[in-house]
C-alpha positions as a printed Julia matrix, in Angstrom:
92×3 Matrix{Float64}:
  0.0    0.0    0.0
  2.66   2.55  -1.05
  1.76   6.22  -0.88
  4.12   7.41  -3.6
  5.17  10.2   -1.23
  8.77  11.45  -1.14
  7.87  13.88   1.64
  5.1   14.32   4.2
  3.83  17.85   4.84
  0.83  18.94   6.95
 -1.59  18.21   4.12
 -0.3   14.64   3.57
  0.23  13.76   7.24
 -3.25  12.31   8.03
 -3.21  10.0    4.98
  0.4    8.95   5.62
 -0.25   8.23   9.33
 -3.31   6.14   8.47
 -1.4    4.06   5.93
  1.55   3.57   8.3
 -0.8    2.29  11.04
 -2.18  -0.24   8.54
  1.31  -1.36   7.52
  2.48  -1.75  11.12
 -0.64  -3.77  11.92
  0.1   -6.05   8.95
  3.79  -6.4    9.87
  4.16  -5.57  13.59
  7.95  -6.12  13.76
  9.31  -4.32  10.68
 13.03  -4.18  10.06
 14.91  -0.95   9.41
 13.91   0.25   5.94
 16.36  -0.67   3.19
 16.68  -1.75  -0.42
 14.49  -4.84  -0.04
 11.84  -3.43   2.3
  8.29  -3.81   0.97
  6.57  -0.47   0.2
  9.91   1.34   0.2
 11.4    2.64  -3.03
 15.04   3.69  -3.09
 15.27   6.82  -5.25
 18.78   7.95  -4.31
 21.74   6.83  -2.24
 24.65   8.78  -0.75
 27.61   6.56   0.17
 29.11   6.86   3.63
 32.36   8.84   3.52
 34.51  10.08   6.4
 33.54  13.63   7.47
 30.56  13.81   5.09
 27.47  15.78   6.03
 24.12  15.15   4.37
 21.37  17.76   4.62
 17.77  17.3    3.56
 14.37  18.81   4.27
 12.91  17.64   7.57
  9.7   16.5    5.83
 11.57  14.19   3.41
 11.1   10.47   3.95
 14.52   8.91   4.41
 16.36   5.93   5.82
 19.97   5.08   6.52
 21.08   2.09   4.47
 22.62   0.14   7.32
 22.42  -3.31   5.76
 23.94  -5.96   8.0
 26.49  -3.56   9.47
 27.28  -3.57  13.16
 27.78  -0.04  14.41
 30.39   0.55  17.08
 29.4    2.46  20.24
 32.95   3.89  20.35
 32.72   7.51  19.07
 36.22   7.25  17.54
 35.23   4.38  15.25
 31.43   4.44  15.16
 28.91   6.5   13.28
 27.9    9.93  14.56
 24.39  11.03  13.71
 22.93  14.42  14.56
 19.2   14.97  14.27
 18.37  18.66  14.29
 16.18  21.22  12.58
 17.73  24.33  11.05
 15.26  27.07  10.16
 15.94  30.28   8.26
 16.07  33.44  10.36
 12.99  35.64  10.19
 13.51  39.1    8.69
 12.97  41.89  11.18
C-alpha cells in the first residue's frame, strides 16, 4: 500500500499516518527500511564517507542504508548522527 510520497507535509500527514498504522498492523515487527523493504522505493543513495554531512528537508522520507552492518558504540570508530532542525532566520 505505497503512498508514492517522497515527503510528508501537513496536508499529507493524516493519509500517511493512516497508511503507516495499517502497515504496522500487517507487519508488527518491521526491520529498518532498506533496499528490499516492501513499500519502500530507493530513489537515491549517498555513500558513507569520512567527514561527510548530508542535509535534507525535515519532511523528506529517508532511511539510513545500514544493511547488516554492526555499528560501534565507540565515538572514535562508530557513526555519529545528529538529528536537528535548522530554520531560516525571520527578517525583522
